[in-house]
N, C-alpha and C positions, 0 to 999 in steps of 0.2 A: 395511232388514234388523231384523227380530225375533231378540231374543238368543233361545237356546235356556229350555226351561223348566226349572227346577232339581228336581234330584233329587237327593233322602235315602238314605242306604241305610235297607233294609227291619227292620235288627232294632232301629235308635234310633226306626223311626215306630212299631213294633209297642210300646218299652217308654215310647215320648214317650207315646204317644198312651193307655197303660194310665193312666202315672201322671197324666197331664190329667185324665182321666175320674174316679178315686179321688180326685185332689183336689176338684174343680168340689163331686163328692158329699161329701168331708168336707166343706168350707166350709160349703153349706147345710145340714148336720146338725148340726153347733157351732155355727152361725149361730143358727139352730132350739134347740139346746141351751141357747145363749148368754139368748134371747129366755124360753125356758121358766121356765131357772131362775134365773137371775139378774137380767140385764134393767135393770141400774142403769143406761146412757146410755141405754137405750130396748130396745122388744118391738114384735113382730113380729107380724101377726095367721096363726103357721104356727104349726101343730103336729104332729108325727109320732109315732106312737106308739113308745113305747119307744127314743127318740132316745139317750137316753147310751149303751144297745146296740149301737144302728145304728152312730153315730160312731165308738166302738171295734173293731168289724166292719171298719169301712171303713180305720180307723188300721192294724188289722192286714194288711189287702190293703196296705196302702201300705209297710210297712212289706220283703213280701214280695216286690214290686214293685221297689222301693230296691233289696233284696240281689240285682238284675240291674242295674238301672238305675245306680247311685253306680257299680258297676266299668268297666262301657259307658264311663258320662262321665269316668272315672279315664284309661281305655285307651284304645280306640276313639276317643271324642269330645273328648278332649282339647282338641283347636284349637278347636271349640268355648267351653269352660271360658275361653277367651283375651279373650271377649269379656265386661265384668265383670255384664252384666243375666245372661247365663247361669248365673255362678259364683254371685252372691247370690243367685239364687232358688233354685240346686239348696242353699246352706246354709241358707237359711232353710225348706225342703223338710224337713233335717234337725233344727234345729233345733226343727221343730213336732212330728216325730216323737217325738225326746229327751224332750221334756219333756211330751208325751204318754203317753208309757212311766212317766214320774213320779208321773202324777196316778191318784187316787182317783175311782172313777164317786161313791162315796156322797157325797163332797163335794158335789156340787152338787144331790142328792138330800137331801142336810139343809142347804142353801144354807148350807153351813161354806166359802167364800170367803177365806180369809185364808191359804190355804199359798201360797208361792213358786214351786211347780210351774205353777200353777192361773196365777198371773198372768203367768208367761213364755211358760204355752201360748197366750195369748191375744193377750199382744205377737209370737209368733214368728208367730200366722195373719194378725193387720195387715201384718207384714214379709212375710209368704209372698205377699199380695194384692198389697200396691204391689211387691215385685219379680215377679209375673204380667203385672204392668199393663205394666211396665219390659220386660222379654223379650219383651210383645207388638209395643209400641214400638220394641223397637230393631232387631226381625224387620221390621216394617212399614216403619223406614227405611234398613235394610242392605239387602232384595230386594223391598220392597212386596209384594201383595197375593199374587203369585207364590210368593215364598219362604216365605208362611206359608201356601198353600194345598198347596204342595208336600208338608206333613208328614202330609195327608190324602189323600191320593194310592195306590190299589193297584196300579198297575203295578208291575210285576218286572223290570229289567233282568236279563240273562242274568249269572252268576257274584253274582245276590245272593239268591238265593231261600234259603227258612230252612234246606236240606240245606247251605248254603253258607256257614252262618257259622260252624261250627266251624274251616272253612280258613281266614277271616277272622281270626278269634284264633289262629289258630296263628303266621301269615303275622305279625300283630302282635307274638308276644313273640318270633318268629322260629324257633319248631317246623319242623321239616322235614313239609312237608303230609302227611296220612294219604291213605297210595296205595290205590287201587283193585281189589278183586280182579277178577283176571281170569275171563271165563266162558269156561267150556269151549265150544269149535264147536261149530253145532250138528250 
C-alpha cells in the first residue's frame, strides 16, 4: 500500500522557499565577491557588476525574510528544530546575517581583509554551506525524495490558505480565533 505524500504547511513552504532562494543567490554573489576581491584560496571565472552591492541587497532581503521565518521556526515550526540539522542550519544563517551586518563593503574594495567580522562572515558561510548539505541529507534520510519535494508543492489543504494563517497563529498562542462578521441576509 502506497503511503500518503507528505504535506508541509503553506506558510512554512512560502517562508522556507524565500529563504532558500535568497540564501542560494547570496551564496553565489558572496562567492563571486570573494573570487573577485580576495581570492586567496582561489578564483572563479565569475564576474558580476556591482557584486558587493548586490550581495548586500540580498543580505537585507534575507534579514527581512528572517524576521518572519525565525519567529515561525521558534513557534509553529519548533518541533522541526528538535532535529539537529535544522537547528544548526538556522543558527548558521543567523551567524551569517549577524556577521554581515558588522561588515563594511569598502573593506573588500580596498583589499583590507584583516577585519574579524570579515573572517567571521567567511566562516559563517562555510558553516551554512555545510549545514544546508546536512539539512538536505537529513531530509532525504527521514522521508526520502517525497519529503524534499513536498516543500515544492503548490497545493493547499482546506484550512491552510493564506487567509487561515492568522487563525493558525492565534490557536498556537492560545488566543481566541477572530470571528467572521456575519453577512446580512439577501
